[in-house]
N, C-alpha and C positions, 0 to 999 in steps of 0.2 A: 419487580422488586423482589429479588431472591431472598433477601434477609427476612422479609415479611412472609413470603410464601413458605419458608421453612417453619415458621411459627404457627401459621394457620392451617397448614395442610392436614395435620393430624386431626384437628377438630372437624374440618370439612369431611375428612374420610369417615369419621364416626357417624356424622349425620347422613351422608350419602349411602354408607353401607347398610344402614337401617332401612333404606329404601331399595336395597338390592343392587346398588351401583358400586362396583369395585373400583378401586383407584385407577386401575389401568384404563378404564373407560373415560375418565375425565381429567387425569393429571396434566396431559398436554394441552388441555383447553383453558387452563387457568393462566391468563396472560396479563401483561401490563395494560392498564386502561388506555384507550386511545386519547382521551381528554383528561387532563389533570383534574378538571372540575368533577369528573365522575368518580374519582378515587385513584387508588394505586394498583389494585389488581381487580380483574373482572372475570367472572365465570358465566359464559352463555348457557342458558338452560334449555335451549331449543332442542338439542339432541336427546334430551331426557323425556320429551313430551310423549312420544309414542310408547316408550317403555313404562312410564308411570301413569299414562292415560290422564294427564293433566295439562293444562295450558302452561306455556313457559313462564308467564308472569305469575301464575299461582304457585309454581314450584319455587321461583325466586323469592316470592313473598314469604312462603313458609320457611325457607332456609334462613332468610334474613331474621325472621322473628325468633327462630330457635337457636341461632348461633350464640355461643356462650360469650359472656363479657370477659375479655382478656386485655392485659395491659397494652399489647401491641396495637389494638384497634381503637380508633376514635368512634367509628360507626360502621355498620353494615347496612347497605340499602339495596332496594330492588327497583329496577326501572326497565320497562320495555323488554322483559324477559331476561335481563342480565342481573346477576348478583355482584354487587360492587363492594369492595373492601377499602376503607379509608384508614390509613395508618395514623396512629396517635403521634403527634409531633413531639410529645414528651419522650415517647419510646424511641423515636427516630434520633432525638438528641442523645439519649443514653447509648444508642447503638454507635453513633459517631464517636462519642467521647470514650467509649470502652475499647476502641481500637478494632472494631469488627470490619471496618472498611479498609480493604487492601490498597496501599498506596503504590507499591510496585517500583520497578526500576527498568527503564527502557534502554539503558546504556550498556548493560552487561547481562550475561546469562546468570540466572539465579540457581539453576539446578533443582528447582522445587518440584518439578514434574518428571516423570519417567519418559514423557514424550520427547523425542528428538526430531526436530523439524528442520528440514533442509529446504530453503526457499531460493530457487534460481530465478534471478531477474536480470534485466538489462540485456546482457549478451548481444549487444549491438555489434554489427560488423565494424572492425577497427579500420575504417577507410576515410574518416573525416570527423570533424567536431560534432559534439552533441547539438542537435537542434531541439526546439521545444517539443516537436512531435515524438522524437526518440525518448525525451526525458520523462514522458508520462510513465513509461515502463519502469524506469529507474526510481522515480519518486514513489509510485505505488508499491513497488517491491520493497524499497527501503522502509516505507511506513509499515508494511506488513511485518517485516522483521522486527521493527521496534515495538509494535503493538503486541506481538507474540512474547517478546522479552518482558514487556510491562505486565503481561498476563501471568508470567512466571514460567514460560516454556523455554526449553533449551534449544536455541535456534542457531543455525549456520546460514550465513548469506553467501551464495555461490554465484560466480560469474563463469559462464561457459564461453570460452574464447573460440570463436569461429576462425580458426587459423589456416584453413585450407580450402575455402570456397572461392568461387569465381571473383567475388568483389576484392578479396585480398590478392588474388592472382592478377587482376587488372591493375591494382596499385603497384605491385611488385614489377610488372612489365613496364608500367609508365616510368617508374623511377630509374629503370635500367635503360630505357630507350628514348626518353624525351629530355631535352635540355630546358633550362629555365626560360630561354628565349622561345623555344617551341611552345611551352605552356602559356606564356604571356600572349603569344600570337593567337593561339587557338581560343583563348578566353578573352580576346580583346574587346568583344562586345558586351562583356559582363562588367560589373563594377569591380574596380581594382581591390585587392585585399586590404583590409583595414590595417593601418600602421600600428594600431594598438596590439595586434596579434602577430607581429613580424617574428617574434622569437618563440611562438607557440607552435609546435610541430604539427599538431592536428589541423590547424588552420592553413598551414603552408602545404602539407602533403595532400590535402584534399584537392588542391588545384591540379596536381598531377593526375589524380584519379578522374577529375572532371574533364581534363583535357583529353585523357585517353577515351572517355566516353564520347566526346565530340568526334574524335577520329573514328571510332567504331561506327559512328552514325554517318559521318559526312565525307570520309575519305573516298578516293576512287575505288572501284570494285576490287582491283588487284591488291591494293594496300589493305583494304578491309579484310580480305580473305587471308592475307598473310598475318595480320594482327590476330585474327580469330584463331588461326592455326597455332601461333606462338603462345597465346594465352591458354588455349585448350591443352597444349602439351604440358604447360606448367601445372595446370589444375589436375590433369591426368596423372602426372608424376606424383603430385602431393597425395592423391587418393590411393596411390600404391605404396605410400610410405617412403618416398624418396627423401632421405634425410637432408641432402644438400639443398633440394628445392624447399623443403620445409624450413630450413635455416634461413634461406633467402627471403621467404615469406615473413618469418619472424623479424628479420632485420628491417623489413619494409613497414610492418604494422606496429612494432613496439613503440616507437616514438609517438605514433598516433594514439595508441591505447593509453600511454602515459598522459598525454594531453587530455584525453577524455576523462580519465580518472581524476585529474587535477580539477576539472570543471565540476565533476560530481562531488568531490571532496568539499568544494565551496558550498554545496548544498547539504553537507553533512552526510553524504552517502559513501559508504565504504563496504568492503567485502572481506569475508573471512578466508575464502579459498578461491583460487582460479584453476579451472580445469580446461586443458586444450582438447579440442575436437580430435586432433591428430593422434593423441595418446592412444586411442583405442584401435587405430590402424597400425601404428608402429609396434604395439605390444602383442599383436595377433588376435586381440579380442574380436574384432570385426570379422576376420576370416573365419574364426570358429563359429561366430554367430550365423554367418551365411550358410555354413554347412548344416547347422541345426535347423535353420529355416528351410533349407532344401529338403529336409527329411519330413517336414510336416505334411499332413494329408491334404491341406488346402494350398500347398505350393504348386506352382506351375511354371512353365518356361515359354516365353514369347518366341516368335519366329526369328528374332535377331539374337536369341540366346539369353536375353535378360530374364532374371528370376523375379517372380512376384508371388504374393499371397492373394488368394481370392477371398477377401474379407466380406464379400456379399454373403458367403456361407455362415458368417457370424453376425449377420444383421446389418452390416453397413449399407447405407443407401447411396445412390448416385455413383460416384467414382469408386468402384469396389476393388480395383486392382491396386495393391500396394507393392510397388517395385522396390526391391531391396538390393538387387545386383544388376549392373549393366551387362551388356552382351560381352564386353571385354574382360569381365570378371571383377571390375572395380565396384566399390560400394557407393551408395548414395548418401546424402546428408541424413535422410530419415533412418537409414540403417545404423549409422553411427549414433544417431539420437537414441535408438533402442538400446544399443550397447551402453551408452552413457546412463540411461535410466536404470538399467540392471545394476550398474556399478553404484548408482546413488542409493538404491534400495539397500545395499550393503553398508551404507554410511549412516542411514537414519531410518526411522519407522513412520515418518510422514513426509511426503514430498509435495511441494507446492510450486507450480510454474506460473510465471507471469508472462502472458503472450498477447500479441495483437490479434484482433478478430480475424485477420486473414490467415491465421494458423489453425483455425478450427478443424478443417478436414485432416490436416496432418496429425493434429493432436488426437483425433479419433483413431486414425490408422495406427499411430504408435501405441495408443492405449489398448486397442484390440490385439495388436501383436504381442504386447507384454502379457496380456491375459492368456494368449495362446501358449506362451512360454511359461505359464504358471506364476507370473508376477502380477502385482497390483497395478492399476492405473494411478498416475499421479493426480492430485487435485490441480485444477487449472483456473487461474483468474484471467479471463479474457477482458480486454479493454478496447474501446473504440478509439478511433484516431482523432487527433487534433488537426484542424485545418486552418489555413489562413483565409481571410475574406475572399481572396482570389482563387483558392483551390488547395489541393493537397500539397503538403510539404515534400520536397525531394532533394536529398543531397546531390543526386546525379544532375538534376537540372539547375541546382543552385538557388531555388526559390524556397528559402528557409529563413527562420529566425533563429540564429545561433544562441544557445543558452548563455554563452559568455557575454554576448552583447546585451541580452535581457538582464543578466545579473548586474552588469555595469550600469545600465539605465535604472534599475531598481535601487541600486546604491545611491546614485545621483539624486533621484527623486526623494528618497528617504532622508538623505542628508539635508536637502532643502527644507523639508518639513521640520526636522529636528532643530536646525539652526534658527528657524522662525520661532519655534516654541520654547527653545532653551538657548537663548543667546549667550548665557554665561558659560556654556560648555566649551572646552577647548577642542581643537581639531581632532585629537586622538580619541576623545570620548564620542564626539559626533560620528567619526568614522566607524567606531566599534558598534554603536547603536544602529547606525544606518545599514551596516552589513547584516546584522541580525534581523532587522525589520524588513529589509529588501528581500533577502533570501526567503524569509518566512512568508512574505506576501506571494512570492512566486510559487513556493511549494503548496501553500494552502489553496491557491487558485485552482490547482490541479486535483488535490486530494478531496476537496469538498464536493466534487462532481462524481456521481455514481459511475463506476468504471464502464458500464455498458452504454453510457451516453456519450456520444461524440460531442464536441463543441468547437466553435470557431475561436481561434486565439485573437484577442484584441488587447493591445497594450494597456488601454485605460482600465480594463477589468483586471488584468494580471497585477497591476501596480496600485490597485485601490487600497487605501489605508483607512477606510471608514468602517462603520459597524458591519458585521458580517465577514470580516477579514481576520487574518492572523494577528495583525497589530492590535485589534480590539481585545483579543484574548490576552495578548502580551501586556497590554496596559492594565487590565484587571489584576494580573499577576504582580506587576510592579507596585500597584496600589497596596496589595496585601504585604509585599516586602517592606514598603514604606511604613506601614502600620507596625510591623514586627520590629523594625529598627527603633521606632519611636517608643514602643512599649517596653523595650529591653531595659531602659534606665528609669522606669517609673514603678511605684508601688502598685500592687495588684490585689483585688479582692479575691476571695476563694471562688473556685469553680462551682457555682451553684446554679443548677438548671432551673429556669423559671417555669411556672405552670403554663399550661396551654393557653389560658386566657391572657397571659402576659406576653405571648410570643407574637411579634408583628409579622405581617405577611412576607416581608423580605426574608426573614429568618426561616419561616416554615418552608418557603419555596426552595431555599438553598439546602436545607436538611433533606428534603425529598429528593432533590437532584443528586446530592452526594451519595445517598443510599441506593441510587440506581447506577452509579458510576461504573462499578465492576460488571454489572449486567450488560451495559452497552459495550464495554470493552470485550467481554466474552463473546458476545454476538458478532462484533466486528471481526474477531479472530476466527471464529467458527465459519462464518459466511464469507470471509475475505472482503469485507465491505468497510474499508477505512473511512469512507465518507460519513458513516453513521457516528463514529467516534468524533470526527471533526465537527459535525453539527452539534453533538452533545457538548463539546468543549465551548462552543459559542453560547449554548444555554447556560453552562456552568459560569462563564464569565458574566453573562447578563444577570444571573441570580446573585452572584457575589456583589455586583454593583447595587442590587436591590437591598441586600443585607447591609452593605456599607451605609446606605441611605437610612435604613430603619434601626440599625443597632450600633451606635457609637462604641467603639472599642475603648477609646480614651475619652474620659470626660472629667473636667476639673482637675487635671493632673493625676488622675488615677485610672488604672487599667481595670476594665470589667473582666474578671477572670474567665467567665463563661464565654462571653463574646470573643475574647482573644483566643480561646481554645478552638472555637469553631472557625475563626478566621485563619488560624494556623493550619487546620486540617484542609481547608479549602485551598490555601496557598500551596500546600504540598501536592494536592491533587492536580492543581493547575500546572505546577512545575513539572511533575512527571508526565502529565498528559501532553504538555507542549513538547517535551522530549520524545514522547511516543509519536508525535506528528513530525518529528525532525525539526522542531523550531527551538531556537535557543531561548531559554527562560531568563532573559536579562532582568536585572533588578532595578534598573533606572531607565526611564524614557523621557 
């Protein structure tokens, strides 16, 4: 609880300096208590034992006994070598009512900080619709963008378009060489395409891509060799900046990318800028970069003429050779990635990349190369993959759960729940609520899991609408909105804070949680751990429900001014917090 730490740190510094302990030795050790029952802040005294030649418990006892009485503290206790600080609920209430808790705005840049953050996420190959596995990147990345904005940072969401790789080359070749009959025959053993998506280009064109993959695997040897030669020639030409080939690639993938973006838009995901990989080849940046890399003292040349850096000399373990140029003089994806990062550093002063765990080696190689060139490494959020019960998802193999299908199912299930609970709602209102609830359930199912943890996708978990889900938070918000509407037409008492003895448990719990709201948000942004904020929002909703139980805002036709002020603050925190998670804060459910 930073607001409490700010108040008590000077008093703690005075006490510890008298014992010869400077603030630099203990400031980072003052942390939020692990258990709410222990207090709000805790200082472990074990590191001081050898310096003071006292037992940790004796140090904690002495500090607790000598700590001055201040308005912010209800009590200072010692237990098992820990010094515990318990905030005074009256002071917490005053802190909330005086506007010291930052509400924030997750929907636009506020310009409140000098830090310019560029977050690159998604950047999926535009060769087919988004499936659930791909969407983890987009949902995590978009949530980081939103949480940074909520925190007050100037943020730019960037999509790096892989417009010249082999997968786009395969798609372009397939569209030029396979008829619809060819595709249907090659994919005859798979389920036919859903009629629901007959007009959505990403669902249609992925079949050309999948058919080409079948041919690359199952055709006779002569046909396979010719296909590989043709695709290789296209990719080779694109890597040399052949404008005609790059235009043909763009014509092939653009309808797919548009379809992917339409799906992501339904999840509330959008981008500020799009940058094509080919840009850095066409404008000569990559050629200049390769000349610069050639001149480095760790550069080498393989027997086939390929250029590489020996990053083992810079501490890289395992695969230490970082190839940046092929024997024919063309660049590799990683080379273009280095050029892209150098450009990004000119656009911002903090870079964050969202990458799958299979990119860890390349990320290390790119980071070390950037340092060799006098640049900084970007920050990277790695995430583990989502699997189906039967194994890994693959667009190539066709064993995926398409996000479009999941969102339709989520909408249908949410509609059924809303119709059962609110039979008086018309179809338009049911559809509006169901869309918000369904997409929220899908997003939250992914956000609430720590990124480094993989998990198996199950329909019943993704569409759960019980406690522990996004709809649970949404319902607490709608409850606060309902109270606000009811209170707007009623007379109100003055905003008079009750004494601590008159504060029920539900109120105290909500006050404590609201005063940690910005702490959790800041940590989620610094550590790129959106799940921490998601779990905090569940706690906030739970606490609000306890407050609602213990502190009636409206009683006998009159509004309690204090309770209403607290309810409104909680409503605003829930509203912007939901927006920070990419969830629509609807006002009725």
